[in-house]
C-alpha positions in Angstrom: 0.0 0.0 0.0 1.9 3.0 -1.3 -1.1 5.4 -1.7 -2.3 8.1 0.8 -4.7 10.8 1.0 -5.7 10.4 -2.7 -2.3 10.8 -4.0 -0.3 8.5 -6.0 2.8 8.2 -3.8 4.9 6.0 -6.1 5.3 9.0 -8.4 6.0 11.3 -5.5 8.6 9.1 -4.0 10.9 9.8 -6.9 10.9 13.5 -5.7 11.0 12.5 -2.1 12.8 9.4 -1.4 12.9 10.3 2.3 9.2 9.4 2.4 9.8 5.7 1.9 11.2 4.8 5.3 8.5 7.1 6.9 5.8 5.1 5.1 7.4 1.8 6.1 7.4 2.8 9.7 3.9 3.9 9.5 2.6 0.7 8.0 4.6 -1.3 10.7 2.9 0.8 13.5 -0.4 0.2 11.9 0.1 -3.6 11.7 1.1 -3.3 15.4 -2.3 -1.8 16.1 -0.9 1.6 16.9 -2.6 4.9 15.8 -0.8 6.8 12.9 -1.8 10.0 11.5 -1.7 10.1 7.8 -2.8 13.5 6.6 -3.8 16.9 7.8 -5.8 19.4 5.8 -5.6 23.1 6.7 -8.4 25.4 5.5 -6.5 28.5 5.2 -9.3 31.0 4.3 -13.1 30.9 3.8 -13.1 33.6 1.0 -13.8 32.4 -2.4 -14.9 33.9 -5.7 -17.0 31.0 -6.7 -20.7 30.6 -5.9 -21.0 26.8 -6.0 -24.5 25.6 -4.9 -23.0 22.6 -3.0 -20.3 24.6 -1.1 -20.0 23.1 2.4 -18.4 26.3 3.7 -21.6 28.3 2.8 -21.8 32.0 2.8 -19.6 32.8 5.9 -17.0 35.4 6.0 -13.8 34.9 7.8 -14.4 34.0 11.5 -14.2 36.8 14.1 -11.1 35.1 15.6 -7.9 35.7 13.9 -6.8 33.1 11.2 -3.8 31.0 12.1 -0.6 32.7 11.2 2.2 31.1 9.0 4.1 30.5 12.3 1.1 28.9 14.0 0.5 26.6 11.0 4.1 25.6 10.8 4.0 24.5 14.5 1.0 22.3 13.8 2.8 20.8 10.7 5.8 19.8 12.8 3.5 18.2 15.3 1.5 16.6 12.5 4.8 15.1 11.0 5.8 13.9 14.4 2.5 11.9 14.7 3.2 10.3 11.3 1.5 12.6 8.7 2.9 12.3 5.2 0.5 14.6 3.5 -0.1 18.2 4.5 -3.1 19.8 2.4 -4.1 23.3 1.9 -7.7 24.2 1.1 -10.3 26.8 1.6 -12.5 28.5 0.4 -10.0 29.6 -2.3 -6.5 29.2 -0.8 -4.9 31.2 -3.7 -6.4 34.4 -2.0 -4.0 34.0 0.9 -1.0 36.2 -0.2 1.2 34.2 2.2 0.3 30.7 0.7 3.8 30.2 -0.7 5.1 30.6 3.0 2.5 28.0 4.2 3.7 25.6 1.5 7.3 26.2 2.4 6.6 25.2 6.0 6.0 21.6 4.9 9.3 19.6 5.5 10.0 18.1 2.1 11.7 14.9 3.3 8.8 14.2 5.8 5.6 15.0 3.9 4.2 16.2 0.5 2.4 19.5 0.2 -0.9 19.5 -1.7 -3.2 22.4 -2.7 -6.9 22.2 -3.6 -8.2 25.2 -5.7 -10.5 26.4 -8.4 -7.3 27.7 -10.1 -8.8 31.2 -9.9 -6.0 33.7 -11.0 -3.4 30.8 -11.0 -1.1 32.1 -13.7 2.3 30.8 -14.5 4.2 33.1 -12.2 2.1 32.1 -9.2 2.4 28.4 -10.1 6.2 28.8 -10.4 6.3 30.4 -7.0 4.3 27.7 -5.3 6.6 25.1 -7.0 9.7 26.8 -5.6 8.1 26.9 -2.2 7.8 23.1 -2.4 4.2 22.4 -3.7 4.1 18.7 -4.9 0.4 18.2 -5.8 -2.1 20.5 -7.4 -5.8 19.5 -6.9 -8.2 21.3 -9.2 -12.0 21.2 -8.8 -14.0 20.5 -11.8 -17.8 20.1 -12.3 -17.4 17.9 -15.4 -16.1 18.0 -18.9 -18.6 20.6 -20.1 -17.0 24.1 -19.7 -20.4 26.0 -19.9 -22.0 23.8 -17.4 -18.9 24.1 -15.0 -18.9 28.0 -15.3 -22.7 28.3 -14.7 -22.5 26.0 -11.6 -19.6 27.8 -10.0 -20.4 31.3 -11.2 -16.9 31.8 -12.6 -16.7 32.9 -16.4 -14.0 31.0 -18.0 -13.5 29.0 -14.9 -13.2 25.6 -16.7 -10.7 26.9 -19.2 -8.5 28.3 -16.5 -8.8 25.0 -14.4 -7.8 22.8 -17.3 -5.0 25.2 -18.3 -3.7 25.1 -14.7 -3.7 21.3 -14.8 -1.8 21.0 -18.0 0.8 23.7 -16.8 1.2 22.0 -13.4 1.7 18.6 -15.2 4.5 20.1 -17.4 6.1 21.6 -14.3 6.4 18.1 -12.9 3.6 18.5 -10.2 1.2 15.5 -9.5 -2.3 16.5 -10.7 -5.7 15.6 -9.3 -9.2 16.5 -10.4 -11.9 16.7 -7.6 -15.2 15.8 -9.0 -18.6 15.8 -7.3 -20.7 12.7 -8.1 -24.5 12.9 -8.3 -27.1 10.6 -9.7 -27.7 12.9 -12.7 -24.0 13.1 -13.5 -23.7 9.3 -13.4 -26.9 8.8 -15.5 -26.0 11.3 -18.3 -22.5 10.1 -18.7 -20.8 13.2 -17.2 -18.9 11.2 -14.8 -17.4 8.9 -17.3 -16.6 11.7 -19.7 -14.8 13.5 -16.8 -12.8 10.4 -16.1 -11.9 10.5 -19.9 -10.7 14.1 -19.5 -8.6 13.3 -16.4 -7.0 10.5 -18.3 -6.2 12.9 -21.3 -4.8 15.4 -18.8 -2.6 13.0 -17.0 -4.5 13.6 -13.7 -6.0 11.4 -11.1 -9.8 11.7 -10.7 -11.0 11.9 -7.1 -14.8 11.5 -6.6 -16.9 12.5 -3.7 -20.6 13.3 -2.9 -22.1 16.7 -2.0 -22.5 17.1 1.8 -25.6 18.5 3.5 -23.7 21.5 4.9 -23.3 25.1 4.0 -25.2 26.1 1.0 -26.4 22.5 0.6 -27.5 22.2 4.2 -31.3 21.9 3.2 -30.6 19.0 0.7 -30.6 15.4 1.9 -27.7 13.2 1.3 -27.3 12.0 -2.4 -29.0 8.7 -2.8 -28.2 6.5 -5.9 -30.7 4.1 -7.5 -29.6 0.7 -8.7 -28.4 1.9 -12.2 -26.5 4.7 -10.8 -24.8 2.4 -8.2 -23.6 0.3 -11.2 -22.3 3.3 -12.9 -20.5 4.4 -9.7 -18.9 1.1 -9.4 -17.9 1.0 -13.0 -16.3 4.5 -12.5 -14.3 3.5 -9.4 -13.0 0.5 -11.4 -11.3 2.7 -13.9 -7.6 3.2 -13.7 -6.7 6.5 -12.0 -10.2 7.0 -10.3 -10.4 7.0 -6.5 -12.5 8.0 -3.6 -11.1 9.1 -0.2 -11.8 5.7 1.4 -9.2 4.2 -0.8 -6.6 6.1 1.0 -6.9 4.4 4.4 -3.9 2.4 5.9 -6.4 0.0 7.5 -8.2 -1.0 4.2 -11.3 0.4 2.6 -13.3 3.1 4.6 -13.4 6.5 6.1 -10.8 7.1 8.6 -11.7 10.7 9.5 -10.5 11.5 13.0 -8.3 8.4 13.2 -5.9 8.8 10.2 -6.8 12.3 9.0 -7.7 15.7 10.5 -9.0 19.0 9.4 -7.7 22.2 10.9 -10.1 25.3 10.3 -9.0 28.7 9.6 -9.1 29.7 13.2 -7.3 26.5 14.5 -10.4 24.5 15.4 -9.7 20.8 14.8 -12.3 18.5 13.2 -12.4 15.0 11.7 -13.2 16.0 8.3 -14.4 19.2 6.4 -17.5 17.4 5.0 -18.7 16.0 8.4 -21.0 18.1 10.8 -18.7 20.5 12.6 -17.8 18.7 15.8 -14.8 20.4 17.3 -12.1 18.4 19.3 -10.5 21.7 20.4 -8.2 24.3 19.1 -4.5 24.0 18.2 -4.0 27.3 20.0 -5.1 25.7 23.3 -3.7 22.3 23.1 -1.0 20.1 21.3 -2.3 18.4 18.2 -1.6 15.0 19.7 -4.2 15.7 22.4 -6.7 16.9 20.0 -6.1 13.9 17.8 -6.6 11.6 20.8 -10.0 13.2 21.4 -11.0 12.7 17.7 -10.0 9.0 17.8 -12.0 8.6 21.0 -15.1 10.2 19.5 -15.0 7.8 16.4 -17.2 9.9 14.1 -20.1 7.8 12.9 -19.6 6.9 9.1 -23.4 7.4 8.7 -22.8 11.1 8.8 -20.5 10.9 5.9 -22.2 11.6 2.4 -20.1 8.7 0.9 -21.2 6.1 3.6 -23.8 4.3 1.6 -21.5 4.2 -1.5 -18.7 3.1 0.7 -20.6 -0.1 1.6 -21.6 -0.5 -2.0 -18.0 -0.2 -3.2 -16.9 -2.7 -0.7 -19.5 -5.2 -1.8 -18.3 -4.6 -5.5 -14.8 -5.4 -4.5 -15.9 -8.4 -2.7 -17.7 -9.7 -5.8 -14.5 -9.2 -7.9 -12.1 -10.8 -5.3 -11.8 -14.6 -5.6 -12.6 -16.3 -2.3 -14.1 -13.2 -0.8 
């Protein structure tokens, strides 16, 4: 198992050979029944130019309390790496709106973890991408709403957003970064072939496709969790069977399933620690008040219910599909 946090680590190991012994130690600890932190995601801003209907952040502005500084984030990154983390992820809102994003990326120790960024690619020109690369960015994750540019732009409220996103993925790939597309799965997108066409686009761009379901949070709070009928379930399983297509449950050290709180944590803009950005906002404390190790211990003890995750139903279905394909299962 050399994959983590939706990232193809075999490719990344060529750039960071120091990660290999860390992964070996992590896996040995997991086999011994010890807890190992795999990934930490920092939401570095809530501001965003897009108006996506499914946004789990919603219409909030920055919190009243002061966002974490670069120095504070750097301390938490060091704590996370000491607990085993090999992926440090920056997201938002739109993280490119942070003028000190390069400093945040540079705080990731390159021989201990990879630095990833999730963005809409808003205003991501060649100069900014080069600066992020010099700072140590390893993985560019760009959110797309499918292969249709007009539909993407309408959904996100960003004119030309699809063109910019695709251009950023191509440029990042040429610069040697690992590229990933985040794609929201719905019954409609499975039924009309959008999901398959998006997988084709990801393949053509040399990017991994990471699929997820909308969460009943933020602007989507009044919507129930997405439910798929039998035909859409078949289409979903066929999508996940494609090379280069994954969902977050594929990342777990302990096999298929959500490991929010146990292997991964989210740190909000103000330092609040939660299990996952797409789970209801249960706080385990704040990094300004307690060491990350203590907050992680609280998160593990809470064991967030998988039924709260929008992918829970599909998680069980995907497991069933794997069992059908595996001899003797």
